[in-house]
C-alpha positions as CSV (number, residue, x, y, z in Angstrom):
1,M,22.3,35.6,-28.0
2,K,24.2,32.4,-29.2
3,K,27.3,35.3,-30.0
4,I,27.6,34.9,-26.1
5,I,27.1,31.6,-25.3
6,I,30.4,31.2,-27.5
7,I,32.2,34.2,-26.0
8,I,31.4,31.4,-22.1
9,L,31.8,29.0,-23.3
10,M,35.7,30.3,-24.7
11,S,35.9,32.0,-21.4
12,I,35.3,28.3,-19.5
13,S,37.4,27.3,-21.8
14,L,41.0,29.1,-20.9
15,V,39.7,28.7,-17.5
16,C,39.2,25.7,-17.4
17,D,43.0,25.4,-19.0
18,Q,44.8,27.7,-16.9
19,L,43.6,25.6,-14.0
20,P,46.9,23.5,-12.3
21,V,44.5,21.3,-10.6
22,Y,43.0,19.0,-14.1
23,N,42.5,16.4,-15.8
24,A,40.9,15.6,-19.1
25,Y,37.1,15.2,-17.8
26,A,36.7,17.1,-14.8
27,L,38.4,20.0,-11.8
28,E,38.3,17.5,-8.8
29,N,36.4,19.6,-6.5
30,K,38.9,19.7,-2.9
31,P,40.5,22.8,-1.3
32,L,44.1,24.0,-3.7
33,K,46.9,25.0,-1.9
34,N,45.1,24.8,1.8
35,E,42.2,27.5,0.5
36,K,38.3,26.5,0.6
37,F,38.2,27.7,-3.3
38,Y,40.0,28.1,-5.7
39,K,41.6,31.9,-6.5
40,P,43.0,33.0,-9.5
41,I,46.6,35.6,-9.4
42,E,44.9,39.1,-9.2
43,K,45.2,41.4,-12.1
44,S,46.0,37.2,-14.0
45,R,45.0,36.5,-17.5
46,E,42.7,33.7,-15.5
47,E,41.1,35.6,-13.5
48,L,40.2,38.3,-16.6
49,Y,38.6,35.5,-18.2
50,Q,36.5,34.4,-15.5
51,D,35.0,37.6,-14.7
52,I,34.1,38.1,-17.8
53,F,32.2,34.2,-17.9
54,F,30.3,35.2,-14.4
55,S,29.5,38.8,-15.7
56,L,28.0,36.6,-18.5
57,L,26.1,34.2,-16.5
58,S,25.1,36.2,-13.4
59,P,21.6,36.8,-15.2
60,Y,21.1,33.5,-15.3
61,I,22.5,32.6,-11.4
62,Q,20.6,36.2,-10.4
63,K,17.3,34.3,-11.7
64,S,17.9,31.2,-9.4
65,V,18.9,33.1,-6.7
66,E,15.2,35.5,-7.1
67,D,13.7,32.0,-7.7
68,Y,14.5,30.9,-3.9
69,Y,14.3,34.2,-1.6
70,K,11.5,35.7,-3.2
71,K,9.5,33.1,-1.2
72,F,10.4,34.6,2.3
73,L,11.9,38.1,1.9
74,T,10.0,41.4,-0.1
75,D,13.2,43.0,-1.1
76,I,15.5,40.7,-3.5
77,P,19.1,39.4,-2.6
78,T,22.2,40.7,-5.7
79,V,24.8,38.1,-6.0
80,D,28.3,39.9,-7.4
81,P,30.3,38.9,-10.7
82,W,33.3,39.2,-8.4
83,N,31.9,36.7,-5.5
84,I,31.2,33.4,-7.3
85,D,33.0,31.2,-5.5
86,I,34.1,27.4,-8.1
87,L,33.6,24.4,-6.6
88,S,34.3,22.4,-9.4
89,V,33.9,22.1,-13.5
90,E,33.8,19.4,-15.5
91,R,33.7,18.4,-18.8
92,P,31.1,14.9,-19.2
93,N,32.3,15.0,-22.6
94,G,35.9,14.6,-22.8
95,Y,38.9,16.9,-23.3
96,R,38.0,20.8,-25.1
97,T,34.5,19.4,-25.8
98,F,32.3,22.1,-25.3
99,L,29.7,20.7,-22.7
100,F,30.2,21.9,-19.9
101,V,28.9,21.4,-16.0
102,L,29.6,23.6,-13.9
103,K,28.6,23.7,-9.1
104,V,28.9,26.8,-8.1
105,Q,28.9,28.6,-4.5
106,V,27.4,33.0,-3.9
107,T,26.9,34.1,-1.4
108,P,23.7,36.8,-1.9
109,Y,23.4,40.1,0.1
110,V,20.8,42.4,0.3
111,G,20.9,46.9,1.0
112,P,24.3,47.7,2.5
113,H,26.5,43.7,1.7
114,L,24.0,41.9,4.1
115,D,25.0,38.4,3.5
116,V,21.6,36.3,3.6
117,G,22.7,32.6,3.3
118,V,25.0,30.8,1.5
119,D,23.9,28.3,-2.3
120,H,25.3,26.1,-4.2
121,L,23.6,26.1,-7.8
122,T,24.7,23.6,-10.8
123,I,24.9,25.4,-14.2
124,T,24.7,23.0,-17.6
125,I,26.3,25.6,-20.9
126,H,26.1,23.8,-23.6
127,G,28.0,23.8,-27.0
128,T,24.4,24.5,-28.7
129,G,24.1,28.1,-27.3
130,N,21.9,26.8,-23.9
131,V,22.4,27.9,-20.6
132,E,20.2,25.7,-17.8
133,V,20.4,25.8,-13.7
134,N,19.5,22.4,-12.9
135,R,19.8,23.1,-8.9
136,F,19.8,25.6,-6.8
137,E,20.8,24.1,-2.8
138,H,20.8,26.7,-0.4
139,I,23.3,25.4,2.4
140,R,22.5,27.5,5.0
141,D,21.3,31.4,6.6
142,S,22.5,34.4,7.7
143,E,21.0,36.2,10.4
144,L,19.4,39.6,9.0
145,P,20.2,42.6,11.8
146,P,17.1,43.8,13.4
147,Y,16.8,46.9,11.0
148,Y,16.0,44.7,8.2
149,Q,14.0,42.2,9.7
150,N,11.0,44.3,8.2
151,I,11.8,42.2,4.4
152,I,11.2,39.0,6.5
153,K,7.7,38.4,5.3
154,K,5.8,37.1,6.8
155,S,3.9,33.4,6.3
156,V,2.5,30.3,8.0
157,T,5.4,28.5,9.6
158,L,4.7,25.2,7.5
159,N,4.7,21.8,10.3
160,N,3.7,18.7,10.9
161,K,0.9,20.0,13.1
162,S,0.1,23.3,10.5
163,L,0.2,21.0,7.3
164,D,-2.0,18.0,8.5
165,F,-3.1,15.2,5.9
166,E,-7.4,16.2,6.7
167,K,-6.5,20.3,6.3
168,A,-3.5,19.7,2.9
169,I,-6.7,17.7,1.4
170,K,-8.7,20.4,2.0
171,Q,-6.6,22.1,0.4
172,G,-6.5,20.8,-2.6
173,N,-2.4,19.7,-2.1
174,V,-2.1,16.1,-3.8
175,V,-1.9,14.2,-0.9
176,E,-0.1,10.5,-0.8
177,I,-0.7,8.7,2.9
178,S,1.6,5.7,2.9
179,F,0.7,3.1,5.7
180,F,3.0,0.7,7.1
181,N,2.7,-2.6,8.5
182,V,-1.1,-1.7,7.6
183,S,-3.6,-1.6,4.7
184,S,-5.9,1.2,4.5
185,A,-9.6,0.2,5.0
186,K,-10.3,2.5,2.3
187,T,-8.8,1.1,0.1
188,Q,-7.5,-2.1,1.4
189,Y,-4.4,-1.1,-0.4
190,Y,-1.3,0.0,1.8
191,T,-1.6,3.5,-0.2
192,E,-4.4,6.9,-0.1
193,I,-4.1,8.5,-3.2
194,Y,-5.6,12.4,-3.4
195,N,-7.0,15.2,-5.5
196,I,-4.4,13.5,-8.3
197,H,-6.4,15.9,-10.7
198,K,-4.2,18.7,-9.3
199,L,-1.3,16.6,-11.8
200,D,-3.3,16.3,-14.4
201,D,-4.6,19.6,-14.3
202,L,-0.4,21.1,-14.2
203,I,0.7,18.7,-17.0
204,K,-2.4,20.6,-19.1
205,N,-1.3,24.1,-18.5
206,I,1.8,23.4,-18.8
207,K,0.7,22.0,-22.8
208,D,-1.0,24.8,-22.1
209,R,2.2,27.8,-21.1
210,K,-0.5,28.3,-18.4
211,P,1.3,30.1,-15.5
212,T,0.1,27.6,-12.4
213,K,1.2,26.0,-8.5
214,I,0.7,22.5,-7.2
215,R,1.8,21.2,-3.8
216,I,2.4,17.1,-3.2
217,V,2.8,16.5,0.2
218,K,3.6,13.0,0.8
219,Y,2.5,11.8,4.7
220,A,4.3,7.9,6.1
221,R,1.8,6.7,8.7
222,E,2.1,4.0,11.2
223,H,0.9,3.4,14.5
224,E,-1.5,6.0,13.8
225,I,0.9,8.8,13.6
226,T,0.7,10.3,10.8
227,W,3.9,13.3,9.2
228,V,5.1,14.7,6.7
229,N,7.3,12.4,4.7
230,K,8.3,13.9,1.6
231,L,7.2,18.0,0.1
232,Y,7.0,19.5,-2.8
233,D,6.5,22.8,-4.8
234,L,5.6,22.8,-7.8
235,E,5.7,25.9,-10.0
236,Y,5.0,26.5,-13.9
237,T,6.8,29.7,-14.9
238,G,5.5,29.6,-18.5
239,E,8.5,28.9,-19.9
240,K,10.2,26.3,-16.5
241,I,9.0,23.9,-14.0
242,I,10.3,24.6,-10.7
243,D,10.7,22.0,-8.2
244,T,10.7,22.9,-4.9
245,V,11.7,20.9,-2.4
246,Y,11.8,21.0,1.2
247,D,13.9,19.6,4.3
248,V,11.2,17.8,6.5
249,Y,13.2,16.2,9.0
250,S,16.4,18.9,10.3
251,N,13.7,20.7,11.7
252,P,9.8,19.5,12.1
253,N,8.9,22.9,13.8
254,A,10.0,24.5,10.6
255,F,9.7,23.0,6.7
256,I,12.4,25.3,5.3
257,P,13.3,24.8,1.1
258,S,16.1,23.0,0.8
259,T,16.8,22.3,-2.7
260,I,15.2,24.4,-6.0
261,Y,15.3,21.8,-9.3
262,Y,14.2,23.4,-13.5
263,F,12.3,20.9,-15.1
264,D,10.4,20.8,-18.7
265,Q,8.0,18.4,-18.5
266,I,5.6,16.0,-16.4
267,I,5.1,12.9,-17.6
268,K,2.4,10.2,-16.4
269,K,2.4,6.5,-17.9
270,D,-1.5,4.7,-17.3
271,Y,-0.9,1.0,-16.8
272,P,-3.9,-1.8,-16.4
273,N,-3.6,-1.0,-12.9
274,D,-1.1,1.7,-12.0
275,I,-0.1,4.9,-13.1
276,W,3.4,7.1,-13.2
277,Y,4.0,11.0,-13.0
278,G,7.4,11.5,-14.5
279,I,9.4,15.4,-14.1
280,C,12.6,15.4,-16.3
281,T,14.2,17.9,-18.6
282,K,13.6,18.1,-22.4
283,T,16.8,16.6,-23.4
284,D,15.8,13.8,-20.5
285,K,14.9,10.2,-22.2
286,E,11.2,9.0,-20.2
287,D,13.2,6.2,-18.6
288,D,15.4,8.9,-17.6
289,C,12.2,11.1,-15.7
290,A,12.8,10.9,-11.9
291,T,9.8,9.5,-10.6
292,L,7.3,12.6,-8.9
293,I,4.4,10.0,-6.9
294,S,2.8,6.0,-8.3
295,F,0.1,4.4,-7.4
296,K,-1.7,1.4,-8.0
297,K,-5.5,3.0,-9.3
298,S,-7.2,1.6,-5.7
299,S,-5.4,3.9,-3.7
300,V,-6.6,7.2,-5.2
301,I,-10.0,8.3,-3.7
302,N,-10.7,10.8,-4.9
């Protein structure tokens, strides 16, 4: 595995040195020569190097594509190494160092090259030998022809009606209800928290390396109207935490997963009056963890 990573690093370094728009720290994410993406000259050494390192990165890219599309399709889409476009390449630590952050665009397909969508991935390649997909962002869908509609999974459409707060609580989801301009009659505070023990169970399962899933739904409430403000699915695979973030505003009739993030741990901090949960990678310090949920202890209903 280390030999493969070294080959990837050398290939990326060679490609970065070949690219015409380059500085010591980053390849700017902008069109070159009036093209949407930079393309190396056909049959050039640069094209060869690019093909090599995308072939080596393909398993990581393919895994993220599977993590996203398995929610919707019975057939897992494929990404061809030669059909991966570079959006940007960075060397965060400076010239000729071997930590790289790549952002690429892929167009997964099923069957006889029927596109299912367009996606962006952010990938970090460490000189120590690790390759990590940090973020998978779904940009747009592509409609499948009638004769391929049978691979679309039938599932309950998520929206404010199918996922009202009472149903979400009964289903065992972690629920936060935030009140605007008025305090809760149950807590005498501006929030209500339900099923928070599910998050504690997830932390335990991560420690025990036991795969599990939970959903966090954050509602907003104003003038007796309650709606979904944020929606996350957390799945621990035994190795990584897959954090799927839903777009709950673009189409109120159907909440669609928009972005996947990959994390390693969830941290809980118990203060005298407050509780905070953060989610982060193994390389993050606790202060760098993203806030998952935080609340007053008096806000907890059950």
